[in-house]
Structure formats: C-alpha cells, structure tokens
N, C-alpha and C positions, 0 to 999 in steps of 0.2 A: 723395293723395301729400303734399299740404301738411300734412295732419293727422298723418301718420305720421312725416314727416321721412325717409322712405325713398325712394330714387330709383325712378323708373318701371321701370327695367330690373330692379331688385331685386324689385319687386312682381311683375313678369311672371315672373321666375325662380321665386318662391315659388308662383305659380299653376301653372306647368308642373310643379312638384314635388308639387302637390296640397295644399300647406299652407294656402292661402287660395283663396277663390272670389270672383269679382267679378260684378257685374251690369252690363249695358250701358244707357246712356241712349239717347235717340232720336238723339243725335249720335254714337253709337258710342263714348262715353267710358266708361271703367271707373269704377264706384263700388263701394264696399265697405260692407257692412252693419256696424253697430256691433260685433257679435260677431266679425266678421272683423278689425276694427281691434284688438280685444283679442288675437287670435291674432298679428297683426303685432308688437304690443308684446312678447308673450311670445317671439317669435322673436328679437327684438332682445336681450332679457335672456338668452336661452339662448346666443346668439352671444357675448355678453360673458363668460359663464361657461365658454365653451369646449365647450358641448354640441353635438354634431354634429347637423346638420339631419335626418339619418336617424332619430335618436332623437326629435327633435321631431315628425317625421312619424308615427312609431309611436304617440306619445301622442295627437296630433291625430286619428288614425284612429279613436280611441275616442269622439270628440265629434261631435255632429250638425253638418252644414254648412248645412242649410236653415232653421235657427232657432237662437236663442241657447241655449247649453248651460244646463241647469238647475243649481241649487246642488248637487244630487246628482251630476250629471255632473262638475262641477269637483272635488268632494270625491274622487271615484273617481280622477280623473286626478292630482290633487295627491298622493294617497297613493302612486301608482306613481312619480311624479317624485321624491317625497321619498326613497323607497327608493333610487332611482338616485343621487341626490345624496349620500346617506349612504355608499353604496358608493364613489363617487368620492372623497369626503372621506377614507375609510379608505385608499384607494389612494394618495392624495397624502401622507397622513401616513406611510405605510409607505415611500414613495419618499424623503421627507424624511429619515427615520431612516436608510435605507440610504446615501443620499448623504452625510449628515453623518458617519456612521461611516467611510465610505470616504475622504472628503476629509480628515477629521480624522486618520485613520490615516496616510495618506501613503505606505504601502508599495506599493500596487498589486500585491500578491502575485498571481502568475499562478495559484496553486493555490486561494487562499482568497477572492480579490476577487469580490464579487457582480457587478461591472460587466464584468469581462473573461471571455472565453471563448477561452483560448489554443488555437491550432490548430483552432478550431471543433469542439472535442471534444463539444459539446452539440448538434450539428446535428440529431441524431435527435429531440431534444425540441422543436425549432422554431427559427425565426429570431430574431435580435435578442438583447437582454440577458436570456437565458432565466431565469437565477437570480432576477433582480429581478421579471420578469414573473410567475413562479410565486408570488411573495409578494404581488404587487399585485392580480392578477386573482382574482375570486371563484371558488370551485370550480365546475366544470361539472356541471350536474345533468341 
C-alpha cells in the first residue's frame, strides 16, 4: 500500500475485480509481486486518462498473473491499448469539432443541430445525442 500510494480499500476493490492478485504473509497481510505493482500503476494511469476499469480488465486478462509478463506480452497488450487510445482520440477530436461548430453557430436549430433531438424523433436510433454518437463511435463490425 505504501509503495503504490493507493488505499487498502482500493487495492481490495481491484482484487475483487480481478485486476490484481496478492499473496498472504504468515500474518495474513497482503503483499503484491512487483509485476502486480506495475498493474496498479497502469490502473492509476488509466483512471487519469478516463479509461474504464472494464477496459483495463479486458487488457489485463491477456496477461499472466502467476509471473511477470514477458516483453512480448507487453508488446501485444500495448498494441491493443494503442488502438483503443487512437480511437478515443479520434472521438474526442470529432466531439470537439461538433461542439465548436455548435457553440460558435449559436443558432441551436431544432432541425440541423447535432446536439438536439427535438421531440425525440431519433429514439428508434438509440438514446442520447444520437447524431453526435454516430459520428464519434467507430462502426460496429
């Protein structure tokens, strides 16, 4: 706990979610292997970037838990994470473009505005700001 700067309750939460695994000392205290400390640090970075823990768990599921991941393991995982971060960056840039245009326009046209969905006419296409979501989300494959 001291080494990570993370509260004991957070570490327990990460364990319950299967993100990290601890071992027990003879006094029943949790200890974390060095490769688990790296996972904890990556969790902290992911949180700072707004990456959901479910995404982190999906990535960590591809790594061994009983020993330190190899360089090849980390390369594989980093390629997956890089693609996800690139997709997220494109989504953020598209949202920035949409919001800048809308706020700059100032009209809030009920027919043309990407943010509004007057009378919920787009409900069959899904909840929320459907027009923006369609531009932000990668196509379903």
